[in-house]
C-alpha positions in Angstrom: 37.1 69.0 -94.2 39.1 66.2 -93.4 40.1 67.3 -89.8 36.4 67.8 -89.1 35.4 64.5 -90.3 38.6 62.8 -88.3 37.2 64.9 -85.3 33.8 63.4 -85.6 34.9 60.0 -86.0 37.2 60.6 -82.9 34.3 61.9 -80.9 31.8 59.1 -82.2 34.7 56.5 -81.1 34.9 57.9 -77.7 31.5 58.1 -77.3 30.9 54.4 -78.1 33.8 53.5 -75.9 32.3 55.4 -73.1 28.9 53.8 -73.7 30.7 50.2 -73.5 32.1 50.6 -70.2 29.0 52.2 -68.7 27.2 49.0 -70.1 30.0 46.8 -68.6 29.9 48.6 -65.4 25.9 48.2 -65.0 25.9 44.4 -65.8 28.7 44.0 -63.4 26.8 45.8 -60.6 23.6 43.7 -61.9 25.8 40.5 -61.6 27.0 41.4 -58.3 23.5 42.5 -56.7 22.1 39.0 -58.3 24.9 37.2 -56.4 24.2 38.8 -53.0 20.6 38.2 -53.2 21.1 34.5 -54.1 23.6 34.5 -51.1 20.8 36.0 -48.7 18.1 33.5 -50.1 20.4 30.6 -49.5 21.3 31.9 -45.9 17.7 32.0 -45.1 16.7 28.6 -46.3 19.5 27.2 -44.6 18.0 28.9 -41.4 14.7 27.3 -41.4 15.5 23.6 -40.8 17.9 24.7 -38.0 14.7 26.3 -36.4 12.6 23.3 -37.2 15.6 21.4 -35.2 15.5 23.6 -32.1 12.1 23.2 -32.0 12.3 19.4 -32.0 15.0 19.5 -29.5 13.1 21.6 -27.2 10.0 19.4 -27.5 12.2 16.3 -26.9 13.7 17.6 -23.8 10.5 18.9 -22.5 9.1 15.1 -22.8 12.4 13.6 -21.1 12.0 16.1 -18.3 8.5 15.4 -17.7 9.3 11.6 -17.9 12.1 11.9 -15.2 9.9 13.9 -12.9 7.0 11.4 -13.3 9.6 8.4 -12.4 10.9 10.4 -9.7 7.4 11.2 -8.4 6.6 7.4 -8.5 9.8 6.4 -6.5 9.0 9.0 -3.8 5.3 7.6 -3.5 6.6 4.1 -3.5 9.2 4.7 -1.1 6.5 7.0 1.3 4.2 3.7 1.3 6.7 1.3 2.1 8.1 3.6 4.8 4.5 3.7 6.4 3.9 0.1 6.1 7.0 -0.4 7.9 6.1 2.2 10.5 2.6 0.6 10.7 4.2 -2.9 11.6 6.4 -1.7 14.3 3.7 0.5 16.0 1.3 -2.8 16.0 3.2 -5.9 16.6 0.2 -7.8 17.0 -1.1 -6.4 13.7 -0.4 -10.0 11.8 -3.2 -11.7 14.0 -6.9 -11.9 14.3 -8.8 -10.1 16.8 -10.1 -13.5 17.9 -6.7 -15.0 18.6 -5.4 -12.0 20.4 -8.7 -12.2 22.7 -8.0 -15.9 23.2 -4.5 -15.1 24.4 -5.2 -12.6 26.4 -8.0 -14.1 28.2 -5.5 -17.1 29.0 -2.7 -14.8 29.8 -5.2 -13.2 32.7 -7.3 -16.0 33.8 -5.5 -19.4 32.8 -4.5 -21.4 36.0 -1.4 -22.7 34.1 0.9 -20.0 32.4 3.6 -22.7 31.6 1.5 -24.5 28.7 3.0 -26.2 25.6 -0.4 -25.9 23.8 -3.5 -23.9 23.9 -6.6 -25.4 22.9 -9.5 -23.4 21.6 -12.8 -25.2 21.6 -16.0 -23.1 20.2 -19.2 -24.2 21.8 -22.7 -23.2 20.4 -25.6 -22.0 22.3 -27.9 -24.6 23.0 -24.9 -27.3 23.9 -25.0 -29.0 27.4 -23.0 -27.6 29.8 -22.1 -31.2 31.0 -21.9 -32.9 27.8 -22.0 -36.2 29.8 -25.3 -35.8 31.5 -28.7 -35.1 29.6 -30.2 -33.5 32.7 -27.4 -30.7 32.6 -28.9 -27.2 31.6 -27.7 -25.9 28.2 -25.5 -22.8 27.5 -27.3 -19.6 26.9 -25.1 -18.2 24.1 -22.0 -19.1 21.9 -19.1 -19.6 24.4 -15.3 -20.4 24.3 -13.7 -23.1 26.2 -9.6 -22.5 26.3 -7.6 -25.3 28.0 -4.1 -26.4 28.0 -2.9 -30.2 26.9 -3.1 -31.4 30.3 -5.6 -31.5 33.1 -3.3 -29.7 35.6 -3.4 -26.9 33.1 -7.1 -26.2 33.7 -9.4 -24.3 31.8 -11.4 -21.1 30.9 -14.9 -20.8 29.6 -16.3 -17.4 29.0 -18.4 -15.6 26.2 -17.3 -12.3 24.5 -19.5 -9.2 25.0 -17.3 -7.3 22.0 -16.6 -4.3 24.2 -13.5 -5.8 25.7 -15.2 -7.7 28.7 -16.2 -11.0 28.9 -18.8 -13.2 30.8 -16.9 -16.3 32.7 -18.6 -19.6 33.3 -17.1 -21.5 35.8 -17.0 -24.8 34.3 -14.9 -27.7 35.3 -12.6 -29.0 32.6 -13.6 -32.8 33.4 -16.8 -33.9 35.2 -17.2 -36.6 37.6 -19.3 -39.4 37.1 -22.7 -39.3 38.5 -23.6 -40.9 42.0 -26.7 -42.9 41.7 -27.7 -41.8 45.2 -27.5 -38.4 44.5 -30.7 -36.3 43.6 -31.6 -36.7 40.1 -32.1 -32.9 39.6 -28.5 -32.1 41.3 -27.0 -31.6 37.7 -29.5 -29.5 36.4 -29.6 -27.1 39.6 -25.8 -27.2 39.4 -25.2 -26.5 35.8 -28.0 -23.8 36.0 -26.3 -22.3 39.2 -23.3 -22.0 36.8 -25.2 -19.8 34.4 -26.5 -17.7 37.3 -23.0 -17.0 38.8 -21.3 -15.9 35.4 -18.8 -13.1 36.3 -18.5 -10.1 34.0 -14.4 -9.1 33.8 -12.7 -6.6 31.9 -9.5 -8.3 29.7 -6.4 -6.4 30.3 -4.4 -5.9 26.9 -1.3 -7.9 28.6 2.3 -8.0 27.4 2.4 -7.9 24.0 5.2 -10.5 23.7 3.3 -13.0 26.2 0.4 -12.7 24.1 2.4 -13.5 20.7 3.8 -16.4 22.4 0.6 -17.9 23.4 -0.8 -17.3 19.8 1.9 -19.4 18.5 0.8 -22.3 21.0 -2.9 -22.2 19.7 -4.7 -24.8 18.4 -8.4 -23.7 17.2 -10.9 -26.6 17.1 
């Protein structure tokens, strides 16, 4: 009987020990599983900001690239514009002068009696003014005219009107008028000046040498 009781007690003790070991093993496994889950969750959380940072970095890089492209494009456009302007000035040496100034210089270069002048005077005369301003019997200009003259009588003059198509009407008007002779017919001046109007000559104006045109423009005084 005692042996049987001892055997039962031993069996119970052994069973309790086995159950204790099983419980410990299960707790250990659960603990390890919980630790693994916590580590995975921590890694996932630590990865999220990194992804956001990558997105921000990518956006910043894109903006910087666009800014550099825009700056480069602006510089290219500016350089192209400067180059075109420089090319335009080189292709047109007279581009800085007005069409009127160029015309005055070309007319004198072609028709001026003396090219060795130190001054080119430009006088604008309106239609209706006397051809001979010193004689009231003189005929009047039927249109606006330009009179070009040097600073000396020997330089001569050119009086003309522009047709706006590269041609001019030249009036054979003297630079200085002689005093009237009282013995001459009083209608002489009227007939003479009317003859100047009738005898105007249409002339095509040549472009002339550009350097000579520039030289005359620099000597020009417009009154």
